[in-house]
N, C-alpha and C positions, 0 to 999 in steps of 0.2 A: 294151346290153340285158342285163338281169340275170334269171336264173332262180333259183328256190329249190328245191333238191333235198334238201338236208340243212340242219338247223337251223344248222350251222356256216357256212353260206353267208351268214348274217346276223351282223354284228358286234354286240358288246354295245351299242354306241351305236345301231345300227340297230334292235335289239330295243326299246330304250327309246323311240326315236322312234315305232315302230309302236304301242307301248302308249299313248303320249301321244295319238296320233291316234285310237286306238280309244276312249280315255276321252272325247275331245272329241266323237266320233260319238255316244256314249251321251248326253252332255249337250246336244248341238246337232244332232239328226238332220236337221233341215230344211236345214241348211247344206250337207249332202252329197248331197241328193236328186237333183242333176243333174250331179254331178261326172264321171260316165261316160256322159253322153248321147252316143249314136252309137257307143259301144264295144261289142264283142262278146266274151263269154267262152265258150270251148268246154270242156265238162266231158266228158272221155273216161274212162269208168269200166269197166274190164275185169274188175272184181270187184264183188260186191254191196256196196251202201252205202246207208244212209238219211241219217244226220246229215251226213256230210261233203259228199255231193253236193248235198243240199238247202240246206245252209249256204252253199256256194259260190254256188248259184243265187240264193238269197235275198239274199246280199251284193251280187251284181251288180245285181239288180233294184232294191235299195234305193239304189244309187248312180246309178240312172237308165239303166243299160246293158241289154243284151240277152244271152240265153243260147242257145247251140246245145248240145244235150244228147245224149250217147250213153251210155246206162245199161246196155247189155247187149252184151257182146262178140260174141254170136252174131248180133246185128243189124248188125254192122259188117263191113268188108272183112277184118278180122283172121280171120274165120271162113273166108275164102277163101285165107288164107295171107299176107296183106299184112304186111310188117314194120313194127315200131314206128317205124323211121326214115322210111319212106314215109308212114305215117299222119301223123306230125308235120309233114312237108313239105306234105302235102295240106291238113291242117287250118289250117296257117299262112296259107293263101290265103283262108280264110273268117273267121278270128277274130283278135282283137288280143292275146289271152292264152289260155293253155291250162292247165286243171287236170287232171292225170292220176292215176288209181289203177290199179295193175297188180299181179297176183299174183307177178310175177317181180322179184326184187331188181335194181335198176339200170335197169329199163325207162324210168322218167322221165328218168334221166340221158341215155340214148340219144336220147330225144325232144328233150331240151334241146339236144343237140349237133347236131340236124338241123333243128329248128324255126327259123323266122325271127321268132318272137315269144316273149315270156317264157313259161316253163313252170313250173308249181308242182306239186311232188310231193304228191299227195293220199293217199299211202301206197303203198309198194312191198314186197310180201311181208312178211317178218319184219324188214325193214331199218330204214326210217325213216318218220316221219309228222310232218313239221315244222309243219304248220298245226294239228294237234292240240296240239302243244307250245305254239304261240302261244296257243291257248285256255287251256291249263293255266297259262301264265305270267300272263296277265291275271287269271285266277281267283286265283292266289296273291297277286298284287299287290293286288287289291281286298280279299281276305280278311285278308292279313297286313301289307300296307303295306311289304313289304321282300322281298328275296331272300336277304340275308345271314343267317347264324346260324340256320339251320333244320335240324331233324332230320326227314328225309323217309323214310317207310316205303313201300317198293314191294313189293306183295304179289301173288302168283299166277304167271302165265306170264311170267317174266322172260327166258326164252330167245328166244321168238318174238315177244314183245311189242314191236312197233316203236315204240309210244307211249312205252314205258319207256326204250328206247335213246335216243330223241330228247330226252326230258325230262332224262335224266342229262347228255347232251351240252350242254344249255342251262344246267343248274344248276351244273356244275363251274366255270363262270366266276366264281362268287360265293364270298365268304369265309365260312368257318365252317359250310359245309354238311356234314352227316353223313348218310350213306345207311344205311338198314337194309334189306337185301335178303332178302325173305321168300319162300321157294319150296320145293317138293320138289326133291330132288337132280337129277331129270331135267329140271327147268325153270329151272336157275340162269342168272344173267346170263352172257353169253358173256365169255370171258377178255379179249378186246380192249376191251370196255366197262369191265371192272374195272381194266384197265391205265390207261385214260384217267383214271379217278378217282384212282388212285395217282399218276399223272404230275402231277396238279394239286395234290398234297400234301393231299388230302382223305381223311377216314376213311370206311370202310364196315365194316359187320358183315354176315355172311352167316348166316342162320338158317332153321330150319323153323318156329319158334315165334312166331306173331303176338302172342299174349297176353302173353308175357314182356316184349316191348319196347313194348307199347301205351302205358304211362305216359310214355314218353320222346318220343312222336311229336308233332310240330307239324302234319304232313301225313301222311295215310294214302292212298296211291294204289292202289286195288284194280284188278285186271285179271281178265278171264275167261280160262279155259283154252280156247284156240282150236282147235276141232275141225278147221278147214280147214288147220291147219299140221301135222297128224299124218298119218303114213303108215300107222299101225297103230291101228285102232279100239279094240282092247283097251287100249292105252296111254292113249288119251283117256278112256275110261270109268273107268279106274283113278284118273286124276289130276283129273278134272273138278270134283270136289267137295272138293278139298284144303283150301280155305278158304271159309268162309261167314260173313260178318260179320253179327252179330246185335246187338240192343241189350244183351244180357247181356255180350257180349265188349267192349263199349264202357264198361263200368262203371268201369274204372280209367283211362280216357283223359282227356286234358286237356279242360277246359271249352271251350277255343278251338281244339280239333283241327279241321282241315279234312279232310273225307272226300271224296275225289275218285275218279272212274272215267271212262275215256274212252268208255264205252258202245260197243256194246250190253251190257247186263247179262243174264246168264242166271239164275244163282241165287247168285252169290258175294256179293251184298249182299241181305239180307232186305228185303222191302218195308216191314217195320216200321221200318227205319232211315230211310226217306224223311221221316218226321215229325220226326226229330232236327234241331235247328237247325244242327248241324255238317255236315249233308249238303250238298255243293256240286255234285253231278254234273249236275244240271239247269241250274244257273248256268253250268257249263262250256259246255254246249251253246249258250246264248245268247252267252256271251263269244266262242265260236268264230266266230260270224257277224260280230261287230264286228272281230275281229282279221283275218279274211279280207277284210273291207271295207278295212281299213287297208293290208293287204299288196297288194291289187289296185291301190289308189291309188299305192302306192310303185313297183310294177313298171311301171305304165303312165305313171309320172312325171307324175302329175296333182298340181298344186299344191294 
């Protein structure tokens, strides 16, 4: 029984297999409509979510399975003090697979250690978000046709941005990747993530200036400054509008730039950018459903 808590839990070969299945689902959806007949997915979300929870639920329904949903921690026994370990053991009695989002780093790992069914980390605090990375990888693959030799700009909250940390950990497996890390000083990528880039022999540049590096980028991955990760409201208000992407700022960008964002967007991408053919963030949403379908099939060992 395999769980996915970190994108590193999936080998490069497994990532490529999941992408291939997702591509086949896109081409042949009817072939997969009953693959999970009789199977149940439990979505345990101790933190607000729209895309990720609905994406998991849509994925399971489109595979023919059923969903048991807990979308509010206050409506669960966690509000009575039940531990994550006990919740995982209990829900394992009802479901064949669990997707868990939790505000505390490491909570899905604790769940996986105690559950008797596979657990998928649907985001834990500022740590990891592997299935968002699966969505990102399918988007890059469909837009670029490759993972090697790309210059990837990551902009905004790189300190608490779990989607950023997971995407870096996926892309460092490939050759010729260069990262441009664009953030205020207070929201820089953690040292341990930068060390992983260096350990793989890859280049990175750290800067506050998005427009200076815009002409070099193949991918621009925007992120919001996350109010829920700040202890101090003043710090959030000071930093929240650090970067706002507008059509004017894209004037020097490549014609085939891919603009990505894990969403939700607040105001870091102007709605005027939505009409730009390079905007890929709503494609990412759809790609996330296909990749979650492929991952569920893999973890449930459905042929």
